[in-house]
Structures are given as C-alpha cells and as structure tokens.
C-alpha positions in Angstrom: -26.3 211.5 71.7 -24.0 212.0 68.7 -20.4 213.1 68.6 -19.8 216.9 68.8 -18.1 218.4 65.8 -14.4 219.2 66.4 -12.4 222.1 65.1 -10.6 221.6 61.8 -6.9 220.7 62.3 -4.8 223.6 61.1 -1.1 223.7 60.1 1.7 226.3 60.1 2.6 228.0 56.9 5.4 226.5 54.8 8.6 228.1 53.5 10.5 226.4 50.7 14.3 226.7 50.4 13.9 226.8 46.6 12.0 230.1 46.8 15.0 231.9 48.1 15.6 233.9 51.3 13.0 233.8 54.0 12.6 235.8 57.2 11.9 234.3 60.6 10.8 237.0 63.1 11.3 236.1 66.8 8.9 238.1 68.9 6.3 238.1 71.6 3.2 236.0 70.6 0.1 234.8 72.4 0.3 231.4 74.1 -2.9 230.1 72.6 -5.8 231.3 74.8 -4.0 231.0 78.1 -3.9 234.8 78.7 -0.2 235.4 78.5 2.5 236.0 75.9 5.6 233.8 75.1 8.3 233.8 72.4 7.5 232.5 69.0 8.4 232.8 65.3 6.3 234.8 62.7 3.5 235.6 65.1 2.6 232.2 66.5 3.6 228.8 67.9 4.9 226.6 66.4 6.8 228.5 63.7 6.6 228.0 59.9 7.5 224.6 58.5 10.7 224.8 56.6 11.3 222.5 53.6 14.4 221.7 51.6 15.7 219.1 49.2 19.1 217.4 49.2 21.7 219.7 47.8 19.8 222.9 48.5 20.6 225.8 50.7 18.1 227.1 53.2 18.5 230.9 53.5 17.0 232.5 56.6 17.2 236.0 58.0 16.5 235.9 61.7 14.9 239.1 62.8 15.0 239.5 66.6 12.0 241.6 67.8 12.3 240.6 71.4 12.4 243.3 74.1 15.8 244.7 75.2 14.4 245.2 78.7 14.3 241.4 79.1 17.9 241.0 78.1 19.5 241.1 81.6 23.2 240.2 81.6 24.4 237.0 83.2 26.4 238.9 85.8 23.2 240.5 87.1 20.9 237.4 87.5 20.9 235.0 90.4 20.8 231.8 88.4 21.8 230.3 85.1 19.1 231.9 83.0 20.0 235.3 81.5 20.3 237.2 78.2 17.0 235.7 77.3 16.3 238.3 74.5 19.6 237.3 72.6 19.0 234.6 70.1 20.2 232.6 67.1 19.0 229.6 65.0 19.9 226.0 65.4 18.7 222.8 63.6 18.4 219.2 64.6 18.9 216.5 62.0 20.9 218.3 59.3 24.4 217.3 58.3 25.8 220.8 57.9 28.6 223.0 59.0 28.7 224.4 62.5 30.9 227.4 61.5 30.0 231.0 61.2 31.1 234.5 60.2 34.0 234.4 62.7 35.3 231.4 60.9 35.4 233.2 57.5 31.9 232.4 56.2 29.8 235.1 54.6 26.8 234.0 56.6 26.3 231.9 59.7 25.7 228.2 59.3 24.6 226.2 62.3 26.7 228.1 64.7 25.3 228.1 68.2 27.6 230.9 69.2 25.9 233.3 66.7 24.2 236.2 68.4 21.2 238.2 67.2 20.6 241.0 69.8 17.2 242.6 70.2 16.4 244.8 67.2 19.1 243.0 65.0 18.7 240.7 62.0 21.3 238.0 61.3 21.5 235.9 58.1 21.9 232.1 58.2 22.5 229.7 55.4 22.1 225.9 55.9 23.6 223.9 52.9 23.0 220.1 52.9 24.8 217.6 50.6 23.3 216.0 47.5 23.2 212.6 49.3 21.5 213.9 52.4 18.9 211.5 53.8 15.3 212.7 53.8 13.6 213.2 57.2 11.4 215.2 59.5 13.5 217.4 61.8 13.1 220.6 63.8 14.7 224.0 64.5 14.8 226.4 67.5 17.0 229.1 69.0 20.1 228.0 70.9 21.7 230.9 72.7 23.3 229.6 75.8 21.3 230.5 79.0 18.2 231.4 76.9 17.4 228.2 75.0 15.1 226.8 77.7 12.9 229.9 77.8 12.9 230.5 74.1 12.5 227.0 72.7 10.7 225.7 75.8 8.3 228.6 75.5 7.3 227.7 72.0 9.9 229.2 69.6 10.4 226.1 67.4 9.2 224.5 64.2 9.4 221.6 61.8 12.2 221.3 59.2 11.6 218.7 56.5 14.2 217.3 54.1 12.3 215.9 51.1 12.9 212.4 49.8 14.2 212.3 46.2 11.6 211.6 43.5 11.0 207.9 43.2 12.7 207.1 46.5 9.6 206.0 48.4 7.1 203.4 47.1 4.1 204.9 45.4 1.8 203.7 48.2 3.7 206.1 50.6 4.6 209.0 48.3 1.0 209.4 47.2 -0.4 209.6 50.8 -1.9 212.8 52.0 0.7 214.5 54.3 -0.4 215.7 57.8 2.3 217.4 59.9 1.7 217.3 63.6 4.1 219.2 65.9 3.5 218.3 69.5 5.3 220.3 72.2 5.0 220.2 76.0 5.3 223.3 78.1 5.7 223.2 81.9 4.3 226.6 82.9 5.6 226.3 86.5 9.2 225.7 85.3 9.0 228.4 82.6 7.7 230.9 85.1 10.5 230.0 87.6 13.1 230.4 84.8 11.6 233.7 83.8 11.8 235.1 87.3 15.4 234.0 87.6 16.3 235.7 84.4 14.5 238.9 85.4 12.4 238.8 82.3 8.9 240.2 82.4 7.7 237.6 79.8 6.2 234.4 81.3 6.6 235.6 84.9 2.9 235.5 85.4 2.2 232.4 83.2 0.7 230.2 85.9 -1.6 232.8 87.4 -2.8 233.9 83.9 -3.5 230.3 82.9 -5.4 229.6 86.1 -7.5 232.8 85.5 -8.2 231.6 82.0 -9.5 228.3 83.4 -6.6 226.1 82.1 
C-alpha cells in the first residue's frame, strides 16, 4: 500500500513593521477541532507572525475582545489565577525598553504592567537598535495571574528580526523559509486553572476533547 496524502502545511499570516501600525485582537477562538474555545490572536492559534528589521519600530494596537464576565478579581478567587480577561503584550528576544505610559512614554513599550481591560485597545511600540541581532523570537500576553491561561491556552506567535542584507551566506539566505511554531497544551492543567479563576472559558476543555475523540 502506498503512503496516504497528508494535508498541506499552512502558516499564519505575516505582519511587517515597515507597513505601519497593526492590530492584534485577543479574543475567543476555536482550539482546532477539539470542541471548545480558548484565547487567541486575530481569530486563531498561533497568532500572526510579526517581522521587523534592525532599527525599526513595531507598532501594535492590542484590541482586547475577551469577555468581562471572565475577569474575576484576585480578591474573589481561591487561588493565584484571576483577572484572566485583562491583558497586555510582551516579547521574548528583543533588546527594548521595559517602560510604559506611566514612565512618560507616548505608547507602551515592553511593559508587563500595562493593562488592556476587556473592550479596551492599548497601543504598543517596540523599537530595536540598528545593531540588533537577527533571530526568531516570540510574543504573548503577560498580565500577572493571567499569563498561564492566555499564553498557555494559545495566545502567542512568532516574532522575527530579519538578518541584514548580505549577513548570511547565499546558501542560507536563498533557502525557502518554513516557520514552524510548536506549542504544547496540557488540557487538564488549563481546565484546573480556569476553574480556579472562575472563568467559563476552558472549564470544560477535557470533557469536550474526549467527546471529540482526542
């Protein structure tokens, strides 16, 4: 018997810093075909791939479309997980400022204390120096007490800093690029955190996945 044909590999959309301001909308999205919703950017998981070059500024408006009903205060939950509908935007791998509006900036940089409440939009600007090393990095929300449910549930994506022209040998720079973002999701843990936070999202993840035959 021959090999069965596999589905074509698909990739997230790409947003270039050079094209100006972009919007990342954080909302409820399907967790593949598992029968339940999670949190994700721009309608799916992972989020769009962000690209920038050394010396550029990545301008992002974070639109928070999460449900207010899931945003239970920390004083009202039994554990450490709470305010799971409050969000922000954090990067890994960029040499940038960690300051924000409270520090006198017009927009937030990589300030993990920034807060976008449900229904709000907050602007972020990430400026990297001219001599920034190229690399493959990632981004995700980082509001304390909510990071595990938001990022761990799928709200994350790839962030690429391009290598300068002529930096890589032609043998490498001419290769076809395939971006593979692999994430692991422990549904038992996510469900337990969701129940602790009194969020309706992900509280039935395990049962739904089992019903879907996963």
